[in-house]
Structure formats: C-alpha cells, structure tokens
Predicted model as a PDB file, atoms N, CA, C, CB and O in Angstrom, pLDDT in the B-factor column:
MODEL        1                                                                  
ATOM      1  N   MET A   1      -7.016 -25.913  -3.881  1.00 85.00           N  
ATOM      2  CA  MET A   1      -6.607 -24.574  -3.937  1.00 85.00           C  
ATOM      3  C   MET A   1      -7.680 -23.636  -3.299  1.00 85.00           C  
ATOM      4  CB  MET A   1      -6.322 -24.203  -5.375  1.00 85.00           C  
ATOM      5  O   MET A   1      -7.336 -22.591  -2.747  1.00 85.00           O  
ATOM      6  N   ARG A   2      -8.861 -23.989  -3.374  1.00 85.00           N  
ATOM      7  CA  ARG A   2      -9.913 -23.137  -2.783  1.00 85.00           C  
ATOM      8  C   ARG A   2      -9.801 -23.143  -1.235  1.00 85.00           C  
ATOM      9  CB  ARG A   2     -11.342 -23.638  -3.233  1.00 85.00           C  
ATOM     10  O   ARG A   2     -10.029 -22.134  -0.567  1.00 85.00           O  
ATOM     11  N   GLU A   3      -9.441 -24.325  -0.709  1.00 93.00           N  
ATOM     12  CA  GLU A   3      -9.502 -24.365   0.788  1.00 93.00           C  
ATOM     13  C   GLU A   3      -8.194 -23.297   1.262  1.00 93.00           C  
ATOM     14  CB  GLU A   3      -9.301 -26.123   1.389  1.00 93.00           C  
ATOM     15  O   GLU A   3      -8.282 -22.491   2.189  1.00 93.00           O  
ATOM     16  N   VAL A   4      -7.157 -23.471   0.523  1.00 94.00           N  
ATOM     17  CA  VAL A   4      -6.065 -22.506   0.896  1.00 94.00           C  
ATOM     18  C   VAL A   4      -6.422 -21.224   0.785  1.00 94.00           C  
ATOM     19  CB  VAL A   4      -4.911 -22.645   0.153  1.00 94.00           C  
ATOM     20  O   VAL A   4      -6.113 -20.504   1.735  1.00 94.00           O  
ATOM     21  N   ILE A   5      -7.038 -20.699  -0.197  1.00 90.00           N  
ATOM     22  CA  ILE A   5      -7.408 -19.388  -0.436  1.00 90.00           C  
ATOM     23  C   ILE A   5      -8.286 -18.953   0.728  1.00 90.00           C  
ATOM     24  CB  ILE A   5      -8.094 -19.252  -1.778  1.00 90.00           C  
ATOM     25  O   ILE A   5      -8.064 -17.872   1.275  1.00 90.00           O  
ATOM     26  N   GLN A   6      -9.401 -19.847   1.182  1.00 92.00           N  
ATOM     27  CA  GLN A   6     -10.297 -19.508   2.302  1.00 92.00           C  
ATOM     28  C   GLN A   6      -9.574 -19.489   3.633  1.00 92.00           C  
ATOM     29  CB  GLN A   6     -11.447 -20.492   2.371  1.00 92.00           C  
ATOM     30  O   GLN A   6     -10.013 -18.733   4.499  1.00 92.00           O  
ATOM     31  N   GLU A   7      -8.594 -20.180   3.869  1.00 96.00           N  
ATOM     32  CA  GLU A   7      -7.781 -20.256   5.084  1.00 96.00           C  
ATOM     33  C   GLU A   7      -7.039 -19.029   5.092  1.00 96.00           C  
ATOM     34  CB  GLU A   7      -6.851 -21.484   5.155  1.00 96.00           C  
ATOM     35  O   GLU A   7      -7.056 -18.383   6.139  1.00 96.00           O  
ATOM     36  N   VAL A   8      -6.365 -18.575   4.075  1.00 96.00           N  
ATOM     37  CA  VAL A   8      -5.647 -17.331   4.154  1.00 96.00           C  
ATOM     38  C   VAL A   8      -6.603 -16.211   4.109  1.00 96.00           C  
ATOM     39  CB  VAL A   8      -4.640 -17.204   3.061  1.00 96.00           C  
ATOM     40  O   VAL A   8      -6.326 -15.280   4.866  1.00 96.00           O  
ATOM     41  N   ASP A   9      -7.640 -16.094   3.410  1.00 94.00           N  
ATOM     42  CA  ASP A   9      -8.699 -15.114   3.483  1.00 94.00           C  
ATOM     43  C   ASP A   9      -8.982 -14.905   4.910  1.00 94.00           C  
ATOM     44  CB  ASP A   9      -9.954 -15.539   2.721  1.00 94.00           C  
ATOM     45  O   ASP A   9      -9.090 -13.750   5.323  1.00 94.00           O  
ATOM     46  N   ALA A  10      -9.120 -15.958   5.746  1.00 96.00           N  
ATOM     47  CA  ALA A  10      -9.546 -15.615   7.222  1.00 96.00           C  
ATOM     48  C   ALA A  10      -8.565 -14.846   8.024  1.00 96.00           C  
ATOM     49  CB  ALA A  10      -9.817 -16.878   8.014  1.00 96.00           C  
ATOM     50  O   ALA A  10      -8.922 -14.211   9.017  1.00 96.00           O  
ATOM     51  N   LEU A  11      -7.201 -14.893   7.569  1.00 97.00           N  
ATOM     52  CA  LEU A  11      -6.230 -14.250   8.307  1.00 97.00           C  
ATOM     53  C   LEU A  11      -6.285 -12.643   8.076  1.00 97.00           C  
ATOM     54  CB  LEU A  11      -4.870 -14.860   7.921  1.00 97.00           C  
ATOM     55  O   LEU A  11      -5.544 -11.888   8.705  1.00 97.00           O  
ATOM     56  N   ASP A  12      -7.113 -12.244   7.237  1.00 94.00           N  
ATOM     57  CA  ASP A  12      -7.164 -10.761   6.939  1.00 94.00           C  
ATOM     58  C   ASP A  12      -5.890 -10.045   6.815  1.00 94.00           C  
ATOM     59  CB  ASP A  12      -7.899 -10.082   7.958  1.00 94.00           C  
ATOM     60  O   ASP A  12      -5.638  -9.069   7.522  1.00 94.00           O  
ATOM     61  N   LEU A  13      -5.046 -10.526   5.894  1.00 96.00           N  
ATOM     62  CA  LEU A  13      -3.798 -10.000   5.583  1.00 96.00           C  
ATOM     63  C   LEU A  13      -3.903  -8.881   4.518  1.00 96.00           C  
ATOM     64  CB  LEU A  13      -2.909 -11.099   5.136  1.00 96.00           C  
ATOM     65  O   LEU A  13      -4.865  -8.877   3.749  1.00 96.00           O  
ATOM     66  N   PRO A  14      -2.941  -7.935   4.454  1.00 96.00           N  
ATOM     67  CA  PRO A  14      -2.906  -7.030   3.168  1.00 96.00           C  
ATOM     68  C   PRO A  14      -2.727  -7.876   2.077  1.00 96.00           C  
ATOM     69  CB  PRO A  14      -1.774  -5.946   3.141  1.00 96.00           C  
ATOM     70  O   PRO A  14      -2.336  -9.036   2.212  1.00 96.00           O  
ATOM     71  N   ASP A  15      -3.049  -7.249   0.754  1.00 90.00           N  
ATOM     72  CA  ASP A  15      -3.053  -8.094  -0.488  1.00 90.00           C  
ATOM     73  C   ASP A  15      -1.819  -8.804  -0.799  1.00 90.00           C  
ATOM     74  CB  ASP A  15      -3.361  -7.295  -1.635  1.00 90.00           C  
ATOM     75  O   ASP A  15      -1.777 -10.001  -1.084  1.00 90.00           O  
ATOM     76  N   GLY A  16      -0.824  -8.029  -0.733  1.00 93.00           N  
ATOM     77  CA  GLY A  16       0.615  -8.609  -1.005  1.00 93.00           C  
ATOM     78  C   GLY A  16       0.890  -9.846  -0.094  1.00 93.00           C  
ATOM     79  O   GLY A  16       1.216 -10.916  -0.607  1.00 93.00           O  
ATOM     80  N   ALA A  17       0.777  -9.721   1.085  1.00 96.00           N  
ATOM     81  CA  ALA A  17       0.976 -10.868   2.044  1.00 96.00           C  
ATOM     82  C   ALA A  17       0.121 -11.950   1.746  1.00 96.00           C  
ATOM     83  CB  ALA A  17       0.747 -10.492   3.448  1.00 96.00           C  
ATOM     84  O   ALA A  17       0.562 -13.092   1.614  1.00 96.00           O  
ATOM     85  N   HIS A  18      -1.195 -11.635   1.619  1.00 95.00           N  
ATOM     86  CA  HIS A  18      -2.319 -12.547   1.362  1.00 95.00           C  
ATOM     87  C   HIS A  18      -1.857 -13.395   0.031  1.00 95.00           C  
ATOM     88  CB  HIS A  18      -3.788 -11.666   1.134  1.00 95.00           C  
ATOM     89  O   HIS A  18      -1.791 -14.619   0.142  1.00 95.00           O  
ATOM     90  N   TRP A  19      -1.602 -12.902  -0.968  1.00 94.00           N  
ATOM     91  CA  TRP A  19      -1.115 -13.668  -2.286  1.00 94.00           C  
ATOM     92  C   TRP A  19       0.028 -14.367  -2.047  1.00 94.00           C  
ATOM     93  CB  TRP A  19      -0.812 -12.780  -3.475  1.00 94.00           C  
ATOM     94  O   TRP A  19       0.116 -15.549  -2.379  1.00 94.00           O  
ATOM     95  N   ALA A  20       1.077 -13.672  -1.413  1.00 96.00           N  
ATOM     96  CA  ALA A  20       2.393 -14.433  -1.265  1.00 96.00           C  
ATOM     97  C   ALA A  20       2.147 -15.746  -0.364  1.00 96.00           C  
ATOM     98  CB  ALA A  20       3.559 -13.444  -0.552  1.00 96.00           C  
ATOM     99  O   ALA A  20       2.648 -16.835  -0.646  1.00 96.00           O  
ATOM    100  N   LEU A  21       1.368 -15.532   0.686  1.00 97.00           N  
ATOM    101  CA  LEU A  21       1.046 -16.865   1.514  1.00 97.00           C  
ATOM    102  C   LEU A  21       0.313 -17.811   0.704  1.00 97.00           C  
ATOM    103  CB  LEU A  21       0.172 -16.604   2.814  1.00 97.00           C  
ATOM    104  O   LEU A  21       0.664 -18.991   0.719  1.00 97.00           O  
ATOM    105  N   ILE A  22      -0.625 -17.449   0.027  1.00 96.00           N  
ATOM    106  CA  ILE A  22      -1.324 -18.443  -0.882  1.00 96.00           C  
ATOM    107  C   ILE A  22      -0.325 -19.161  -1.676  1.00 96.00           C  
ATOM    108  CB  ILE A  22      -2.341 -17.766  -1.840  1.00 96.00           C  
ATOM    109  O   ILE A  22      -0.279 -20.390  -1.615  1.00 96.00           O  
ATOM    110  N   HIS A  23       0.498 -18.480  -2.432  1.00 96.00           N  
ATOM    111  CA  HIS A  23       1.419 -19.180  -3.300  1.00 96.00           C  
ATOM    112  C   HIS A  23       2.505 -20.038  -2.642  1.00 96.00           C  
ATOM    113  CB  HIS A  23       2.056 -18.210  -4.130  1.00 96.00           C  
ATOM    114  O   HIS A  23       2.988 -21.016  -3.215  1.00 96.00           O  
ATOM    115  N   GLU A  24       2.881 -19.626  -1.387  1.00 97.00           N  
ATOM    116  CA  GLU A  24       3.814 -20.430  -0.608  1.00 97.00           C  
ATOM    117  C   GLU A  24       3.276 -21.658  -0.085  1.00 97.00           C  
ATOM    118  CB  GLU A  24       4.322 -19.694   0.472  1.00 97.00           C  
ATOM    119  O   GLU A  24       3.969 -22.673  -0.015  1.00 97.00           O  
ATOM    120  N   LYS A  25       1.772 -21.607   0.377  1.00 97.00           N  
ATOM    121  CA  LYS A  25       1.137 -22.861   0.857  1.00 97.00           C  
ATOM    122  C   LYS A  25       0.948 -23.782  -0.136  1.00 97.00           C  
ATOM    123  CB  LYS A  25      -0.105 -22.656   1.465  1.00 97.00           C  
ATOM    124  O   LYS A  25       0.971 -24.977   0.159  1.00 97.00           O  
ATOM    125  N   LEU A  26       0.735 -23.374  -1.441  1.00 96.00           N  
ATOM    126  CA  LEU A  26       0.403 -24.155  -2.545  1.00 96.00           C  
ATOM    127  C   LEU A  26       1.808 -24.547  -3.359  1.00 96.00           C  
ATOM    128  CB  LEU A  26      -0.664 -23.326  -3.446  1.00 96.00           C  
ATOM    129  O   LEU A  26       1.761 -25.160  -4.426  1.00 96.00           O  
ATOM    130  N   GLY A  27       2.860 -24.195  -2.840  1.00 96.00           N  
ATOM    131  CA  GLY A  27       4.141 -24.622  -3.645  1.00 96.00           C  
ATOM    132  C   GLY A  27       4.301 -24.076  -4.756  1.00 96.00           C  
ATOM    133  O   GLY A  27       5.000 -24.703  -5.552  1.00 96.00           O  
ATOM    134  N   LEU A  28       3.748 -22.793  -5.188  1.00 95.00           N  
ATOM    135  CA  LEU A  28       3.885 -22.142  -6.514  1.00 95.00           C  
ATOM    136  C   LEU A  28       4.751 -20.894  -6.479  1.00 95.00           C  
ATOM    137  CB  LEU A  28       2.517 -21.776  -7.058  1.00 95.00           C  
ATOM    138  O   LEU A  28       4.962 -20.197  -5.486  1.00 95.00           O  
ATOM    139  N   SER A  29       5.211 -20.718  -7.681  1.00 96.00           N  
ATOM    140  CA  SER A  29       5.945 -19.224  -7.742  1.00 96.00           C  
ATOM    141  C   SER A  29       5.016 -18.236  -7.770  1.00 96.00           C  
ATOM    142  CB  SER A  29       6.853 -18.954  -8.991  1.00 96.00           C  
ATOM    143  O   SER A  29       3.935 -18.435  -8.323  1.00 96.00           O  
ATOM    144  N   TYR A  30       5.324 -17.010  -7.161  1.00 94.00           N  
ATOM    145  CA  TYR A  30       4.384 -15.958  -7.310  1.00 94.00           C  
ATOM    146  C   TYR A  30       3.808 -15.620  -8.585  1.00 94.00           C  
ATOM    147  CB  TYR A  30       4.915 -14.896  -6.874  1.00 94.00           C  
ATOM    148  O   TYR A  30       4.559 -15.490  -9.551  1.00 94.00           O  
ATOM    149  N   GLY A  31       2.668 -15.474  -8.696  1.00 92.00           N  
ATOM    150  CA  GLY A  31       2.057 -15.163 -10.018  1.00 92.00           C  
ATOM    151  C   GLY A  31       1.214 -16.443 -10.671  1.00 92.00           C  
ATOM    152  O   GLY A  31       0.309 -16.285 -11.490  1.00 92.00           O  
ATOM    153  N   GLU A  32       1.615 -17.611 -10.222  1.00 94.00           N  
ATOM    154  CA  GLU A  32       0.923 -18.911 -10.891  1.00 94.00           C  
ATOM    155  C   GLU A  32      -0.478 -19.098 -10.460  1.00 94.00           C  
ATOM    156  CB  GLU A  32       1.687 -20.267 -10.517  1.00 94.00           C  
ATOM    157  O   GLU A  32      -1.223 -19.743 -11.198  1.00 94.00           O  
ATOM    158  N   VAL A  33      -0.964 -18.564  -9.248  1.00 90.00           N  
ATOM    159  CA  VAL A  33      -2.266 -18.689  -8.887  1.00 90.00           C  
ATOM    160  C   VAL A  33      -3.197 -17.825  -9.755  1.00 90.00           C  
ATOM    161  CB  VAL A  33      -2.385 -18.373  -7.490  1.00 90.00           C  
ATOM    162  O   VAL A  33      -4.309 -18.209 -10.119  1.00 90.00           O  
ATOM    163  N   PHE A  34      -2.631 -16.565 -10.076  1.00 88.00           N  
ATOM    164  CA  PHE A  34      -3.221 -15.671 -11.044  1.00 88.00           C  
ATOM    165  C   PHE A  34      -3.574 -16.365 -12.471  1.00 88.00           C  
ATOM    166  CB  PHE A  34      -2.229 -14.496 -11.245  1.00 88.00           C  
ATOM    167  O   PHE A  34      -4.614 -16.183 -13.104  1.00 88.00           O  
ATOM    168  N   ASP A  35      -2.572 -17.133 -12.813  1.00 89.00           N  
ATOM    169  CA  ASP A  35      -2.686 -17.818 -14.060  1.00 89.00           C  
ATOM    170  C   ASP A  35      -3.818 -18.874 -14.034  1.00 89.00           C  
ATOM    171  CB  ASP A  35      -1.361 -18.461 -14.400  1.00 89.00           C  
ATOM    172  O   ASP A  35      -4.504 -19.130 -15.024  1.00 89.00           O  
ATOM    173  N   TYR A  36      -3.962 -19.473 -12.812  1.00 85.00           N  
ATOM    174  CA  TYR A  36      -5.212 -20.549 -12.657  1.00 85.00           C  
ATOM    175  C   TYR A  36      -6.553 -19.653 -12.671  1.00 85.00           C  
ATOM    176  CB  TYR A  36      -5.125 -21.514 -11.068  1.00 85.00           C  
ATOM    177  O   TYR A  36      -7.534 -20.003 -13.328  1.00 85.00           O  
ATOM    178  N   ILE A  37      -6.527 -18.486 -11.910  1.00 82.00           N  
ATOM    179  CA  ILE A  37      -7.688 -17.735 -11.887  1.00 82.00           C  
ATOM    180  C   ILE A  37      -8.124 -17.283 -13.232  1.00 82.00           C  
ATOM    181  CB  ILE A  37      -7.516 -16.638 -11.031  1.00 82.00           C  
ATOM    182  O   ILE A  37      -9.314 -17.330 -13.542  1.00 82.00           O  
ATOM    183  N   ALA A  38      -7.095 -16.791 -14.145  1.00 81.00           N  
ATOM    184  CA  ALA A  38      -7.512 -16.320 -15.417  1.00 81.00           C  
ATOM    185  C   ALA A  38      -7.967 -17.410 -16.329  1.00 81.00           C  
ATOM    186  CB  ALA A  38      -6.444 -15.579 -16.036  1.00 81.00           C  
ATOM    187  O   ALA A  38      -8.757 -17.131 -17.231  1.00 81.00           O  
ATOM    188  N   GLU A  39      -7.523 -18.660 -16.164  1.00 84.00           N  
ATOM    189  CA  GLU A  39      -7.912 -19.679 -16.876  1.00 84.00           C  
ATOM    190  C   GLU A  39      -9.315 -20.191 -16.502  1.00 84.00           C  
ATOM    191  CB  GLU A  39      -6.939 -20.650 -16.766  1.00 84.00           C  
ATOM    192  O   GLU A  39     -10.023 -20.675 -17.386  1.00 84.00           O  
ATOM    193  N   ASP A  40      -9.738 -20.106 -15.261  1.00 83.00           N  
ATOM    194  CA  ASP A  40     -11.015 -20.608 -14.916  1.00 83.00           C  
ATOM    195  C   ASP A  40     -11.567 -19.813 -13.888  1.00 83.00           C  
ATOM    196  CB  ASP A  40     -10.983 -21.977 -14.522  1.00 83.00           C  
ATOM    197  O   ASP A  40     -11.601 -20.151 -12.705  1.00 83.00           O  
ATOM    198  N   PRO A  41     -12.068 -18.579 -14.426  1.00 76.00           N  
ATOM    199  CA  PRO A  41     -12.491 -17.442 -13.367  1.00 76.00           C  
ATOM    200  C   PRO A  41     -13.821 -17.985 -12.706  1.00 76.00           C  
ATOM    201  CB  PRO A  41     -12.784 -15.844 -14.137  1.00 76.00           C  
ATOM    202  O   PRO A  41     -14.060 -17.610 -11.558  1.00 76.00           O  
ATOM    203  N   ALA A  42     -14.623 -18.758 -13.279  1.00 80.00           N  
ATOM    204  CA  ALA A  42     -15.855 -19.090 -12.587  1.00 80.00           C  
ATOM    205  C   ALA A  42     -15.569 -19.983 -11.422  1.00 80.00           C  
ATOM    206  CB  ALA A  42     -16.844 -19.747 -13.519  1.00 80.00           C  
ATOM    207  O   ALA A  42     -16.348 -20.021 -10.470  1.00 80.00           O  
ATOM    208  N   PHE A  43     -14.515 -20.678 -11.464  1.00 75.00           N  
ATOM    209  CA  PHE A  43     -14.270 -21.506 -10.219  1.00 75.00           C  
ATOM    210  C   PHE A  43     -13.850 -20.550  -8.939  1.00 75.00           C  
ATOM    211  CB  PHE A  43     -13.047 -22.616 -10.544  1.00 75.00           C  
ATOM    212  O   PHE A  43     -14.019 -20.912  -7.775  1.00 75.00           O  
ATOM    213  N   PHE A  44     -13.346 -19.429  -9.272  1.00 73.00           N  
ATOM    214  CA  PHE A  44     -13.010 -18.494  -8.212  1.00 73.00           C  
ATOM    215  C   PHE A  44     -14.030 -17.415  -7.961  1.00 73.00           C  
ATOM    216  CB  PHE A  44     -11.738 -17.868  -8.511  1.00 73.00           C  
ATOM    217  O   PHE A  44     -13.770 -16.476  -7.208  1.00 73.00           O  
ATOM    218  N   GLY A  45     -15.251 -17.540  -8.613  1.00 75.00           N  
ATOM    219  CA  GLY A  45     -16.244 -16.682  -8.432  1.00 75.00           C  
ATOM    220  C   GLY A  45     -16.004 -15.358  -9.148  1.00 75.00           C  
ATOM    221  O   GLY A  45     -16.650 -14.378  -8.778  1.00 75.00           O  
ATOM    222  N   ALA A  46     -15.162 -15.258 -10.101  1.00 70.00           N  
ATOM    223  CA  ALA A  46     -14.943 -14.090 -10.870  1.00 70.00           C  
ATOM    224  C   ALA A  46     -15.514 -14.214 -12.240  1.00 70.00           C  
ATOM    225  CB  ALA A  46     -13.521 -13.791 -10.938  1.00 70.00           C  
ATOM    226  O   ALA A  46     -15.843 -15.301 -12.715  1.00 70.00           O  
ATOM    227  N   THR A  47     -15.626 -13.068 -12.870  1.00 71.00           N  
ATOM    228  CA  THR A  47     -16.122 -13.018 -14.128  1.00 71.00           C  
ATOM    229  C   THR A  47     -15.094 -12.523 -15.184  1.00 71.00           C  
ATOM    230  CB  THR A  47     -17.291 -12.200 -14.098  1.00 71.00           C  
ATOM    231  O   THR A  47     -14.345 -11.614 -14.827  1.00 71.00           O  
ATOM    232  N   PRO A  48     -14.979 -12.996 -16.393  1.00 66.00           N  
ATOM    233  CA  PRO A  48     -13.984 -12.459 -17.350  1.00 66.00           C  
ATOM    234  C   PRO A  48     -14.292 -10.977 -17.584  1.00 66.00           C  
ATOM    235  CB  PRO A  48     -14.005 -13.264 -18.724  1.00 66.00           C  
ATOM    236  O   PRO A  48     -15.375 -10.475 -17.282  1.00 66.00           O  
ATOM    237  N   HIS A  49     -13.352 -10.358 -18.098  1.00 67.00           N  
ATOM    238  CA  HIS A  49     -13.442  -8.925 -18.638  1.00 67.00           C  
ATOM    239  C   HIS A  49     -14.221  -9.001 -19.754  1.00 67.00           C  
ATOM    240  CB  HIS A  49     -12.116  -8.256 -18.995  1.00 67.00           C  
ATOM    241  O   HIS A  49     -13.988  -9.874 -20.590  1.00 67.00           O  
ATOM    242  N   PRO A  50     -15.332  -8.025 -19.932  1.00 72.00           N  
ATOM    243  CA  PRO A  50     -16.222  -8.152 -21.023  1.00 72.00           C  
ATOM    244  C   PRO A  50     -15.558  -7.849 -22.392  1.00 72.00           C  
ATOM    245  CB  PRO A  50     -17.380  -7.255 -20.795  1.00 72.00           C  
ATOM    246  O   PRO A  50     -16.214  -7.993 -23.424  1.00 72.00           O  
ATOM    247  N   GLU A  51     -14.387  -7.470 -22.416  1.00 69.00           N  
ATOM    248  CA  GLU A  51     -13.719  -7.180 -23.741  1.00 69.00           C  
ATOM    249  C   GLU A  51     -12.963  -8.539 -24.248  1.00 69.00           C  
ATOM    250  CB  GLU A  51     -12.614  -5.894 -23.563  1.00 69.00           C  
ATOM    251  O   GLU A  51     -12.441  -8.611 -25.360  1.00 69.00           O  
ATOM    252  N   HIS A  52     -12.967  -9.513 -23.383  1.00 56.00           N  
ATOM    253  CA  HIS A  52     -12.216 -10.752 -23.704  1.00 56.00           C  
ATOM    254  C   HIS A  52     -13.118 -11.860 -24.079  1.00 56.00           C  
ATOM    255  CB  HIS A  52     -11.365 -11.189 -22.548  1.00 56.00           C  
ATOM    256  O   HIS A  52     -12.654 -12.961 -24.375  1.00 56.00           O  
TER     257      HIS A  52                                                      
ENDMDL                                                                          
END                                                                             
C-alpha cells in the first residue's frame, strides 16, 4: 500500500484524483484506504487526534 501511495504522490494530482487513483490501484472501494489509515496512523506517518 505504501508503494502505491508513493507512486501516486509523485504524480502531484489534486486531492480527489490522488485518493481515487490510490483506491483504484489497490482495488478498493473509495474510502477504504482511509479506514486503514485510521486503524494504523503510525504506518502512514500520521498521528491520532489528541481527543481520541
């Protein structure tokens, strides 16, 4: 998944197209990648919201 995200990042697409292409390349329905990010934010270099 990380490789696909990096590949699409390099294309410098607008956000909507960026995430749509990531989902398409991974064979996921739109929104599923966000579920993975929410479940493991550290893997994606994100930090959980402090209220959670």
